[in-house]
gemmi code that builds the backbone of each chain (N, CA, C; Angstrom):
import gemmi

chains = {
    "A": [
        ("ASN", (5.164, 21.508, -1.414), (5.674, 20.401, -0.620), (5.713, 19.153, -1.491)),
        ("ALA", (6.910, 18.729, -1.874), (7.047, 17.603, -2.782), (6.543, 16.345, -2.103)),
        ("GLY", (5.976, 15.455, -2.913), (5.512, 14.187, -2.396), (6.661, 13.209, -2.276)),
        ("VAL", (6.311, 11.930, -2.089), (7.322, 10.885, -2.010), (7.929, 10.694, -3.403)),
        ("MET", (9.219, 10.658, -3.459), (9.895, 10.516, -4.749), (10.617, 9.181, -4.808)),
        ("GLN", (10.480, 8.549, -5.946), (11.181, 7.288, -6.160), (11.912, 7.352, -7.483)),
        ("ASN", (13.080, 6.769, -7.505), (13.784, 6.625, -8.780), (14.666, 5.400, -8.754)),
        ("PRO", (14.860, 4.797, -9.924), (14.228, 5.188, -11.181), (12.770, 4.746, -11.249)),
        ("ARG", (12.026, 5.241, -12.202), (10.642, 4.818, -12.372), (10.579, 3.445, -13.032)),
        ("HIS", (11.510, 3.210, -13.923), (11.592, 1.914, -14.598), (13.048, 1.458, -14.556)),
        ("LEU", (13.220, 0.166, -14.279), (14.567, -0.380, -14.165), (14.578, -1.762, -14.816)),
        ("VAL", (15.500, -1.951, -15.722), (15.654, -3.251, -16.378), (17.003, -3.825, -15.985)),
        ("ARG", (16.992, -5.051, -15.498), (18.225, -5.725, -15.097), (18.219, -7.125, -15.675)),
        ("ARG", (19.427, -7.605, -15.982), (19.587, -8.994, -16.400), (19.703, -9.851, -15.145)),
        ("ARG", (19.338, -11.098, -15.276), (19.481, -12.034, -14.161), (20.907, -12.002, -13.625)),
        ("GLY", (21.018, -11.954, -12.301), (22.329, -11.950, -11.669), (22.858, -10.570, -11.340)),
        ("GLN", (22.278, -9.520, -11.929), (22.731, -8.172, -11.624), (22.105, -7.667, -10.329)),
        ("GLU", (22.538, -6.498, -9.911), (22.001, -5.874, -8.707), (21.014, -4.776, -9.105)),
        ("ALA", (19.943, -4.661, -8.332), (18.984, -3.565, -8.522), (19.012, -2.698, -7.279)),
        ("ARG", (19.057, -1.407, -7.506), (19.080, -0.457, -6.389), (17.957, 0.548, -6.596)),
        ("LEU", (17.019, 0.568, -5.671), (15.846, 1.423, -5.768), (15.917, 2.482, -4.673)),
        ("ARG", (15.597, 3.720, -5.050), (15.733, 4.820, -4.114), (14.382, 5.451, -3.785)),
        ("CYS", (14.279, 5.939, -2.575), (13.035, 6.574, -2.119), (13.352, 7.743, -1.217)),
        ("SER", (12.836, 8.913, -1.576), (12.948, 10.095, -0.714), (11.584, 10.373, -0.121)),
        ("PRO", (11.455, 10.307, 1.200), (10.137, 10.510, 1.815), (9.700, 11.962, 1.728)),
        ("MET", (8.445, 12.172, 2.037), (7.938, 13.541, 2.107), (8.694, 14.296, 3.199)),
        ("LYS", (8.811, 15.595, 3.003), (9.524, 16.426, 3.967), (8.861, 16.305, 5.331)),
        ("GLY", (9.672, 16.044, 6.334), (9.147, 15.944, 7.695), (8.708, 14.553, 8.101)),
        ("HIS", (8.680, 13.615, 7.139), (8.288, 12.240, 7.470), (9.512, 11.426, 7.866)),
        ("SER", (9.363, 10.677, 8.958), (10.501, 9.894, 9.433), (10.286, 8.388, 9.304)),
        ("HIS", (9.082, 7.987, 8.858), (8.795, 6.568, 8.694), (8.789, 6.250, 7.205)),
        ("VAL", (9.495, 5.190, 6.821), (9.532, 4.756, 5.431), (9.177, 3.270, 5.354)),
        ("TYR", (8.346, 2.940, 4.377), (7.904, 1.563, 4.173), (8.156, 1.179, 2.716)),
        ("TRP", (8.515, -0.071, 2.508), (8.656, -0.608, 1.153), (7.646, -1.733, 0.958)),
        ("TYR", (7.004, -1.717, -0.235), (6.034, -2.735, -0.594), (6.359, -3.260, -1.982)),
        ("ARG", (5.951, -4.490, -2.234), (6.093, -5.086, -3.565), (4.696, -5.436, -4.073)),
        ("GLN", (4.477, -5.170, -5.349), (3.188, -5.487, -5.944), (3.397, -6.235, -7.249)),
        ("LEU", (2.854, -7.450, -7.307), (2.859, -8.222, -8.538), (1.607, -7.861, -9.331)),
        ("PRO", (1.597, -8.063, -10.637), (0.427, -7.715, -11.445), (-0.847, -8.365, -10.911)),
        ("GLU", (-1.906, -7.603, -10.872), (-3.231, -8.067, -10.457), (-3.262, -8.497, -8.981)),
        ("GLU", (-2.295, -8.078, -8.200), (-2.280, -8.445, -6.785), (-2.192, -7.204, -5.903)),
        ("GLY", (-2.404, -7.431, -4.607), (-2.278, -6.337, -3.649), (-0.833, -6.069, -3.302)),
        ("LEU", (-0.640, -5.085, -2.474), (0.709, -4.724, -2.042), (1.136, -5.609, -0.873)),
        ("LYS", (2.345, -6.075, -0.942), (2.894, -6.926, 0.119), (3.967, -6.145, 0.865)),
        ("PHE", (3.775, -6.016, 2.157), (4.732, -5.311, 3.002), (6.088, -5.999, 2.976)),
        ("MET", (7.131, -5.210, 2.875), (8.477, -5.761, 2.907), (9.225, -5.329, 4.163)),
        ("VAL", (9.325, -4.008, 4.351), (10.180, -3.526, 5.448), (9.726, -2.135, 5.867)),
        ("TYR", (9.934, -1.857, 7.142), (9.584, -0.555, 7.744), (10.851, -0.012, 8.398)),
        ("LEU", (11.194, 1.215, 8.037), (12.424, 1.812, 8.551), (12.155, 3.200, 9.116)),
        ("GLN", (12.940, 3.558, 10.096), (13.083, 4.942, 10.502), (14.558, 5.291, 10.299)),
        ("LYS", (14.883, 6.539, 10.460), (16.254, 6.969, 10.194), (17.264, 6.069, 10.919)),
        ("GLU", (18.114, 5.438, 10.132), (19.217, 4.609, 10.621), (18.762, 3.348, 11.351)),
        ("ASN", (17.477, 3.039, 11.313), (16.988, 1.848, 12.004), (16.006, 1.065, 11.147)),
        ("ILE", (16.153, -0.250, 11.161), (15.151, -1.126, 10.590), (14.218, -1.533, 11.717)),
        ("ILE", (12.935, -1.153, 11.582), (11.981, -1.413, 12.656), (11.340, -2.786, 12.491)),
        ("ASP", (10.983, -3.123, 11.258), (10.287, -4.383, 10.995), (10.658, -4.830, 9.592)),
        ("GLU", (11.326, -5.949, 9.474), (11.692, -6.481, 8.155), (11.077, -7.850, 7.943)),
        ("SER", (9.945, -8.083, 8.571), (9.320, -9.405, 8.521), (8.853, -9.804, 7.123)),
        ("GLY", (8.679, -8.827, 6.231), (8.232, -9.137, 4.880), (9.351, -9.258, 3.867)),
        ("MET", (10.555, -9.101, 4.299), (11.711, -9.151, 3.390), (12.155, -10.593, 3.197)),
        ("PRO", (12.410, -11.009, 1.954), (13.044, -12.310, 1.743), (14.371, -12.351, 2.499)),
        ("LYS", (14.704, -13.522, 2.981), (15.877, -13.632, 3.864), (17.190, -13.432, 3.114)),
        ("GLU", (17.179, -13.715, 1.837), (18.411, -13.608, 1.062), (18.238, -12.590, -0.060)),
        ("ARG", (19.305, -11.970, -0.427), (19.442, -11.087, -1.595), (18.813, -9.712, -1.410)),
        ("PHE", (17.917, -9.546, -0.465), (17.222, -8.269, -0.286), (17.753, -7.564, 0.966)),
        ("SER", (17.954, -6.260, 0.847), (18.340, -5.467, 2.016), (17.796, -4.068, 1.841)),
        ("ALA", (17.644, -3.363, 2.959), (17.133, -1.997, 2.911), (17.853, -1.167, 3.957)),
        ("GLU", (17.961, 0.126, 3.648), (18.560, 1.047, 4.598), (17.895, 2.411, 4.465)),
        ("PHE", (18.000, 3.187, 5.525), (17.500, 4.559, 5.536), (18.521, 5.355, 6.341)),
        ("PRO", (19.548, 5.843, 5.641), (20.651, 6.499, 6.355), (20.241, 7.846, 6.923)),
        ("LYS", (21.101, 8.370, 7.762), (20.844, 9.655, 8.389), (20.665, 10.743, 7.339)),
        ("GLU", (21.484, 10.681, 6.305), (21.377, 11.626, 5.208), (21.092, 10.860, 3.919)),
        ("GLY", (20.204, 11.392, 3.105), (19.955, 10.770, 1.820), (18.731, 9.887, 1.821)),
        ("PRO", (18.437, 9.309, 0.650), (17.214, 8.532, 0.497), (17.308, 7.148, 1.130)),
        ("SER", (16.144, 6.532, 1.270), (16.107, 5.121, 1.634), (16.422, 4.308, 0.381)),
        ("ILE", (17.112, 3.198, 0.557), (17.495, 2.364, -0.577), (17.073, 0.926, -0.317)),
        ("LEU", (16.423, 0.358, -1.331), (16.116, -1.068, -1.331), (17.055, -1.708, -2.339)),
        ("ARG", (17.822, -2.674, -1.888), (18.821, -3.312, -2.738), (18.457, -4.775, -2.943)),
        ("ILE", (18.480, -5.176, -4.200), (18.228, -6.585, -4.529), (19.456, -7.104, -5.264)),
        ("GLN", (20.117, -8.055, -4.663), (21.318, -8.621, -5.282), (20.961, -9.853, -6.107)),
        ("GLN", (21.740, -10.073, -7.149), (21.588, -11.281, -7.992), (20.125, -11.509, -8.368)),
        ("VAL", (19.550, -10.513, -9.034), (18.119, -10.566, -9.333), (17.772, -11.791, -10.172)),
        ("VAL", (16.529, -12.252, -9.936), (15.960, -13.367, -10.713), (14.646, -12.875, -11.321)),
        ("ARG", (14.129, -13.643, -12.281), (12.921, -13.206, -12.996), (11.754, -12.976, -12.031)),
        ("GLY", (11.692, -13.769, -10.974), (10.604, -13.626, -10.005), (10.633, -12.320, -9.228)),
        ("ASP", (11.730, -11.583, -9.336), (11.816, -10.276, -8.663), (11.119, -9.185, -9.472)),
        ("SER", (10.740, -9.482, -10.704), (10.049, -8.492, -11.533), (8.725, -8.117, -10.878)),
        ("ALA", (8.562, -6.834, -10.602), (7.371, -6.355, -9.895), (7.451, -4.841, -9.835)),
        ("ALA", (6.388, -4.246, -9.289), (6.427, -2.830, -8.952), (6.779, -2.713, -7.477)),
        ("TYR", (7.717, -1.869, -7.180), (8.152, -1.655, -5.801), (7.753, -0.237, -5.400)),
        ("PHE", (6.911, -0.163, -4.382), (6.426, 1.123, -3.909), (7.050, 1.451, -2.557)),
        ("CYS", (7.358, 2.714, -2.418), (7.811, 3.240, -1.144), (6.703, 4.149, -0.614)),
        ("ALA", (6.527, 4.159, 0.694), (5.563, 5.059, 1.322), (6.222, 5.718, 2.518)),
        ("SER", (5.781, 6.924, 2.829), (6.284, 7.578, 4.035), (5.114, 8.046, 4.879)),
        ("SER", (5.391, 8.271, 6.136), (4.316, 8.581, 7.066), (4.870, 9.269, 8.292)),
        ("GLN", (3.982, 10.011, 8.940), (4.264, 10.481, 10.287), (3.354, 9.818, 11.304)),
        ("THR", (2.248, 9.241, 10.808), (1.230, 8.727, 11.725), (1.062, 7.221, 11.667)),
        ("ASN", (1.756, 6.545, 10.805), (1.640, 5.102, 10.603), (0.389, 4.679, 9.861)),
        ("TYR", (-0.773, 5.264, 10.192), (-1.968, 4.778, 9.523), (-2.247, 5.502, 8.214)),
        ("GLU", (-1.689, 6.670, 8.016), (-1.870, 7.408, 6.773), (-0.541, 7.457, 6.056)),
        ("GLN", (-0.395, 6.585, 5.095), (0.871, 6.501, 4.377), (0.735, 7.122, 2.992)),
        ("TYR", (1.752, 7.845, 2.584), (1.778, 8.500, 1.284), (2.751, 7.735, 0.391)),
        ("PHE", (2.238, 7.306, -0.742), (3.018, 6.439, -1.617), (3.709, 7.224, -2.729)),
        ("GLY", (4.881, 6.752, -3.089), (5.570, 7.262, -4.255), (5.024, 6.611, -5.515)),
        ("PRO", (5.523, 7.047, -6.679), (5.007, 6.535, -7.959), (5.449, 5.112, -8.276)),
        ("GLY", (6.388, 4.592, -7.506), (6.815, 3.217, -7.718), (7.973, 3.086, -8.687)),
        ("THR", (8.695, 1.994, -8.558), (9.732, 1.588, -9.518), (9.305, 0.256, -10.111)),
        ("ARG", (9.186, 0.225, -11.440), (8.852, -1.026, -12.128), (10.142, -1.735, -12.501)),
        ("LEU", (10.392, -2.836, -11.844), (11.606, -3.613, -12.105), (11.282, -4.760, -13.049)),
        ("THR", (12.039, -4.830, -14.118), (11.914, -5.938, -15.065), (13.244, -6.670, -15.129)),
        ("VAL", (13.190, -7.962, -14.874), (14.407, -8.782, -14.941), (14.332, -9.640, -16.197)),
        ("THR", (15.334, -9.475, -17.036), (15.332, -10.206, -18.318), (16.284, -11.402, -18.280)),
    ],
    "B": [
        ("GLY", (-0.985, -14.936, 11.923), (-0.788, -13.973, 10.856), (-2.045, -13.187, 10.590)),
        ("GLN", (-1.975, -12.348, 9.573), (-3.127, -11.537, 9.215), (-3.732, -12.023, 7.910)),
        ("SER", (-5.043, -11.890, 7.790), (-5.703, -12.147, 6.517), (-6.851, -11.179, 6.358)),
        ("LEU", (-7.079, -10.750, 5.117), (-8.174, -9.844, 4.793), (-8.918, -10.397, 3.596)),
        ("GLU", (-10.221, -10.208, 3.592), (-11.032, -10.636, 2.463), (-11.878, -9.484, 1.977)),
        ("GLN", (-11.841, -9.265, 0.676), (-12.681, -8.271, 0.040), (-13.042, -8.808, -1.322)),
        ("PRO", (-14.186, -8.357, -1.894), (-14.579, -8.889, -3.202), (-13.549, -8.498, -4.255)),
        ("SER", (-13.386, -9.350, -5.249), (-12.377, -9.067, -6.272), (-12.860, -8.042, -7.283)),
        ("GLU", (-14.178, -8.015, -7.546), (-14.703, -7.099, -8.556), (-16.064, -6.572, -8.141)),
        ("VAL", (-16.317, -5.327, -8.475), (-17.630, -4.716, -8.297), (-17.894, -3.833, -9.513)),
        ("THR", (-19.116, -3.872, -10.020), (-19.501, -3.022, -11.150), (-20.732, -2.222, -10.767)),
        ("ALA", (-20.753, -0.941, -11.121), (-21.890, -0.084, -10.829), (-21.970, 0.995, -11.914)),
        ("VAL", (-23.091, 1.715, -11.939), (-23.266, 2.755, -12.944), (-23.030, 4.128, -12.340)),
        ("GLU", (-22.755, 5.069, -13.180), (-22.550, 6.452, -12.747), (-23.726, 6.927, -11.908)),
        ("GLY", (-23.422, 7.639, -10.833), (-24.459, 8.191, -9.978), (-24.931, 7.249, -8.887)),
        ("ALA", (-24.571, 5.981, -8.997), (-25.027, 4.987, -8.012), (-24.178, 5.042, -6.749)),
        ("ILE", (-24.575, 4.204, -5.796), (-23.830, 4.033, -4.547), (-23.286, 2.602, -4.518)),
        ("VAL", (-22.069, 2.437, -4.091), (-21.496, 1.096, -4.002), (-20.799, 0.935, -2.659)),
        ("GLN", (-20.880, -0.269, -2.119), (-20.252, -0.575, -0.833), (-19.258, -1.718, -1.041)),
        ("ILE", (-18.046, -1.523, -0.602), (-17.010, -2.552, -0.696), (-16.694, -3.028, 0.715)),
        ("ASN", (-16.957, -4.302, 0.952), (-16.781, -4.870, 2.286), (-15.384, -5.442, 2.481)),
        ("CYS", (-14.987, -5.487, 3.730), (-13.674, -6.027, 4.080), (-13.788, -6.723, 5.439)),
        ("THR", (-13.448, -7.980, 5.471), (-13.368, -8.690, 6.751), (-11.918, -9.080, 6.992)),
        ("TYR", (-11.547, -9.127, 8.246), (-10.125, -9.344, 8.536), (-9.958, -10.247, 9.749)),
        ("GLN", (-8.805, -10.866, 9.786), (-8.371, -11.628, 10.962), (-6.953, -11.186, 11.260)),
        ("THR", (-6.743, -10.700, 12.467), (-5.414, -10.221, 12.805), (-5.240, -10.194, 14.310)),
        ("SER", (-4.013, -10.141, 14.733), (-3.716, -9.925, 16.142), (-3.116, -8.532, 16.292)),
        ("GLY", (-3.332, -7.942, 17.440), (-2.782, -6.611, 17.661), (-3.399, -5.555, 16.765)),
        ("PHE", (-4.701, -5.670, 16.530), (-5.391, -4.747, 15.619), (-5.330, -3.318, 16.160)),
        ("TYR", (-5.047, -2.407, 15.239), (-4.950, -0.993, 15.611), (-5.973, -0.172, 14.851)),
        ("GLY", (-6.187, -0.474, 13.573), (-7.150, 0.280, 12.781), (-7.235, -0.254, 11.364)),
        ("LEU", (-8.152, 0.330, 10.595), (-8.403, -0.100, 9.217), (-8.334, 1.116, 8.301)),
        ("SER", (-7.558, 1.020, 7.253), (-7.437, 2.093, 6.269), (-7.918, 1.622, 4.907)),
        ("TRP", (-8.233, 2.592, 4.052), (-8.628, 2.296, 2.674), (-7.755, 3.127, 1.724)),
        ("TYR", (-7.365, 2.473, 0.618), (-6.535, 3.116, -0.388), (-7.146, 2.877, -1.769)),
        ("GLN", (-6.935, 3.855, -2.636), (-7.380, 3.761, -4.024), (-6.152, 3.679, -4.918)),
        ("GLN", (-6.228, 2.847, -5.947), (-5.122, 2.757, -6.892), (-5.665, 2.653, -8.312)),
        ("HIS", (-5.312, 3.632, -9.135), (-5.616, 3.554, -10.557), (-4.529, 2.748, -11.248)),
        ("ASP", (-4.888, 2.157, -12.396), (-3.960, 1.303, -13.138), (-2.607, 1.975, -13.313)),
        ("GLY", (-1.571, 1.276, -12.839), (-0.219, 1.788, -13.029), (0.166, 2.921, -12.118)),
        ("GLY", (-0.765, 3.320, -11.222), (-0.480, 4.468, -10.381), (-0.126, 4.097, -8.962)),
        ("ALA", (0.180, 5.099, -8.181), (0.495, 4.900, -6.769), (-0.793, 4.808, -5.957)),
        ("PRO", (-0.817, 3.973, -4.935), (-1.979, 3.959, -4.031), (-2.110, 5.307, -3.326)),
        ("THR", (-3.338, 5.757, -3.173), (-3.570, 7.010, -2.459), (-4.491, 6.748, -1.277)),
        ("PHE", (-4.186, 7.377, -0.176), (-4.933, 7.199, 1.060), (-6.323, 7.798, 0.928)),
        ("LEU", (-7.342, 7.036, 1.365), (-8.718, 7.534, 1.330), (-9.258, 7.814, 2.730)),
        ("SER", (-9.091, 6.843, 3.630), (-9.702, 7.021, 4.949), (-9.086, 6.061, 5.957)),
        ("TYR", (-9.346, 6.367, 7.222), (-8.845, 5.559, 8.325), (-9.915, 5.473, 9.400)),
        ("ASN", (-10.109, 4.263, 9.952), (-10.990, 4.062, 11.098), (-10.193, 3.392, 12.209)),
        ("GLY", (-10.072, 4.114, 13.334), (-9.430, 3.525, 14.501), (-10.454, 3.079, 15.529)),
        ("LEU", (-11.618, 3.694, 15.447), (-12.712, 3.381, 16.374), (-13.933, 2.921, 15.589)),
        ("ASP", (-14.851, 2.249, 16.277), (-16.090, 1.821, 15.624), (-16.875, 3.024, 15.126)),
        ("GLY", (-17.535, 2.820, 14.009), (-18.404, 3.867, 13.508), (-18.059, 4.286, 12.108)),
        ("LEU", (-18.683, 5.372, 11.704), (-18.599, 5.852, 10.337), (-17.736, 7.107, 10.263)),
        ("GLU", (-16.846, 7.126, 9.283), (-16.048, 8.317, 8.986), (-16.441, 8.795, 7.591)),
        ("GLU", (-16.756, 10.080, 7.453), (-17.196, 10.589, 6.159), (-16.220, 11.617, 5.632)),
        ("THR", (-15.869, 11.454, 4.352), (-14.983, 12.413, 3.685), (-15.530, 12.644, 2.283)),
        ("GLY", (-16.367, 13.663, 2.157), (-16.943, 13.954, 0.848), (-17.849, 12.830, 0.375)),
        ("ARG", (-17.596, 12.334, -0.814), (-18.430, 11.266, -1.387), (-18.098, 9.903, -0.817)),
        ("PHE", (-16.978, 9.824, -0.101), (-16.532, 8.534, 0.436), (-16.781, 8.480, 1.944)),
        ("SER", (-17.218, 7.306, 2.408), (-17.371, 7.057, 3.836), (-16.775, 5.701, 4.133)),
        ("SER", (-16.299, 5.528, 5.353), (-15.775, 4.225, 5.752), (-16.301, 3.886, 7.131)),
        ("PHE", (-16.539, 2.604, 7.324), (-17.164, 2.115, 8.555), (-16.316, 1.004, 9.139)),
        ("LEU", (-16.307, 0.923, 10.459), (-15.581, -0.147, 11.147), (-16.415, -0.698, 12.295)),
        ("SER", (-16.419, -2.023, 12.413), (-16.957, -2.704, 13.583), (-15.855, -3.636, 14.090)),
        ("ARG", (-15.223, -3.256, 15.156), (-14.106, -4.043, 15.686), (-14.598, -5.387, 16.218)),
        ("SER", (-15.773, -5.409, 16.809), (-16.290, -6.657, 17.373), (-16.591, -7.686, 16.279)),
        ("ASP", (-16.930, -7.211, 15.086), (-17.228, -8.097, 13.963), (-16.042, -8.273, 13.033)),
        ("SER", (-14.932, -7.612, 13.320), (-13.754, -7.646, 12.429), (-14.170, -7.360, 10.997)),
        ("TYR", (-14.872, -6.247, 10.847), (-15.520, -5.946, 9.570), (-15.497, -4.448, 9.329)),
        ("GLY", (-15.302, -4.097, 8.093), (-15.405, -2.698, 7.704), (-15.894, -2.596, 6.282)),
        ("TYR", (-16.275, -1.402, 5.881), (-16.643, -1.196, 4.481), (-16.298, 0.216, 4.051)),
        ("LEU", (-16.161, 0.355, 2.750), (-15.982, 1.650, 2.106), (-17.233, 1.913, 1.280)),
        ("LEU", (-17.817, 3.073, 1.464), (-19.034, 3.448, 0.744), (-18.707, 4.602, -0.200)),
        ("LEU", (-19.004, 4.397, -1.458), (-18.760, 5.441, -2.453), (-20.112, 5.897, -3.004)),
        ("GLN", (-20.382, 7.188, -2.895), (-21.656, 7.735, -3.342), (-21.461, 8.567, -4.607)),
        ("GLU", (-22.573, 8.758, -5.317), (-22.565, 9.585, -6.532), (-21.385, 9.202, -7.425)),
        ("LEU", (-21.331, 7.927, -7.760), (-20.190, 7.399, -8.500), (-19.914, 8.177, -9.777)),
        ("GLN", (-18.629, 8.373, -10.040), (-18.173, 9.016, -11.268), (-17.256, 8.059, -12.012)),
        ("MET", (-17.125, 8.302, -13.320), (-16.285, 7.418, -14.130), (-14.865, 7.352, -13.570)),
        ("LYS", (-14.390, 8.468, -13.049), (-13.019, 8.511, -12.553), (-12.821, 7.660, -11.297)),
        ("ASP", (-13.928, 7.167, -10.701), (-13.810, 6.308, -9.523), (-13.429, 4.882, -9.901)),
        ("SER", (-13.452, 4.566, -11.195), (-13.012, 3.236, -11.635), (-11.551, 3.058, -11.256)),
        ("ALA", (-11.293, 2.092, -10.389), (-9.950, 1.887, -9.846), (-9.987, 0.644, -8.967)),
        ("SER", (-8.854, 0.303, -8.407), (-8.798, -0.758, -7.393), (-8.835, -0.122, -6.014)),
        ("TYR", (-9.559, -0.748, -5.109), (-9.680, -0.247, -3.742), (-9.187, -1.331, -2.785)),
        ("PHE", (-8.283, -0.932, -1.920), (-7.662, -1.871, -0.988), (-8.018, -1.492, 0.443)),
        ("CYS", (-8.457, -2.479, 1.224), (-8.500, -2.264, 2.662), (-7.159, -2.715, 3.229)),
        ("ALA", (-6.767, -2.115, 4.322), (-5.474, -2.424, 4.925), (-5.600, -2.344, 6.436)),
        ("VAL", (-5.142, -3.390, 7.085), (-5.175, -3.450, 8.540), (-3.864, -2.915, 9.094)),
        ("ILE", (-3.978, -2.073, 10.104), (-2.784, -1.618, 10.832), (-2.727, -2.434, 12.115)),
        ("SER", (-1.601, -3.084, 12.350), (-1.514, -3.966, 13.507), (-0.079, -4.063, 14.000)),
        ("GLY", (0.062, -4.605, 15.185), (1.388, -4.867, 15.723), (2.036, -3.644, 16.321)),
        ("SER", (3.100, -3.867, 17.041), (3.790, -2.774, 17.721), (4.415, -1.810, 16.712)),
        ("ALA", (4.723, -2.307, 15.519), (5.310, -1.450, 14.493), (4.260, -0.794, 13.625)),
        ("ARG", (2.982, -1.024, 13.951), (1.871, -0.432, 13.186), (2.022, -0.730, 11.699)),
        ("GLN", (2.288, -1.989, 11.409), (2.475, -2.428, 10.032), (1.146, -2.466, 9.294)),
        ("LEU", (1.178, -2.089, 7.999), (0.001, -2.162, 7.126), (-0.004, -3.499, 6.399)),
        ("THR", (-1.108, -4.216, 6.485), (-1.292, -5.435, 5.697), (-2.470, -5.198, 4.774)),
        ("PHE", (-2.225, -5.303, 3.468), (-3.246, -4.989, 2.481), (-4.047, -6.213, 2.069)),
        ("GLY", (-5.335, -5.985, 1.760), (-6.131, -7.004, 1.097), (-5.716, -7.097, -0.361)),
        ("SER", (-6.343, -8.019, -1.085), (-5.983, -8.247, -2.491), (-6.603, -7.227, -3.433)),
        ("GLY", (-7.508, -6.404, -2.904), (-8.058, -5.340, -3.720), (-9.374, -5.680, -4.384)),
        ("THR", (-10.198, -4.663, -4.573), (-11.475, -4.781, -5.283), (-11.413, -3.880, -6.507)),
        ("GLN", (-11.590, -4.462, -7.667), (-11.593, -3.682, -8.901), (-12.999, -3.138, -9.132)),
        ("LEU", (-13.136, -1.822, -9.027), (-14.425, -1.174, -9.255), (-14.485, -0.652, -10.681)),
        ("THR", (-15.521, -1.044, -11.387), (-15.771, -0.527, -12.735), (-17.051, 0.271, -12.706)),
        ("VAL", (-16.960, 1.540, -13.105), (-18.133, 2.412, -13.177), (-18.545, 2.531, -14.634)),
        ("LEU", (-19.780, 2.171, -14.912), (-20.303, 2.198, -16.283), (-21.134, 3.458, -16.516)),
        ("PRO", (-21.124, 3.969, -17.743), (-21.912, 5.178, -18.029), (-23.407, 4.882, -18.006)),
    ],
}
model = gemmi.Model(1)
for chain_id, residues in chains.items():
    chain = gemmi.Chain(chain_id)
    for i, (resn, *xyz) in enumerate(residues, 1):
        res = gemmi.Residue()
        res.name, res.seqid = resn, gemmi.SeqId(i, " ")
        for name, pos in zip(("N", "CA", "C"), xyz):
            atom = gemmi.Atom()
            atom.name, atom.element = name, gemmi.Element(name[0])
            atom.pos, atom.b_iso = gemmi.Position(*pos), 0.0
            res.add_atom(atom)
        chain.add_residue(res)
    model.add_chain(chain)
structure = gemmi.Structure()
structure.add_model(model)
structure.setup_entities()
């Protein structure tokens, strides 16, 4: 049973470009969460999705960031017109129970 | 909003017992979880407390007191591989959102 998969593992973008991060949840999991982690800090909740629905996006910046979890395919976190402050590790987690979340290996985004 | 407090660093020796405390302020509290994260790695789930009391899983135990808005993670028979960051996380709200503390860096010395 494959765990949560994220790709790419490392992503380098120049300022102003778009970053697209993908997450495939564990088989049978319908809840997907995205978190951002800056160095030496904890994880900050960004968005919670179920298939085709955004349940809670209270942690998402109002501009440039969007997320989706289509009926078919992975969940995608999209960051438009990236800036240096977007450099971070982005983790996806999936769950069936809400309190026990399984995390993917993360995508390390570097904006140059 | 939610806030959690946990110590930033703890150091202990192999074989010892260490307790990492977590206090929280939140509305719509549902439960408290603990996660472990090694440098550069993904957080891994350790335990969950939805009710008051102690939950034991092998060398790790977790405790919750809802009336005190307090919990702790207890690690026994420490091993070098336990050196990692440990995060408490509150589950709250209708969406059962996880809010993480800033993490406790545990260093286990030989």
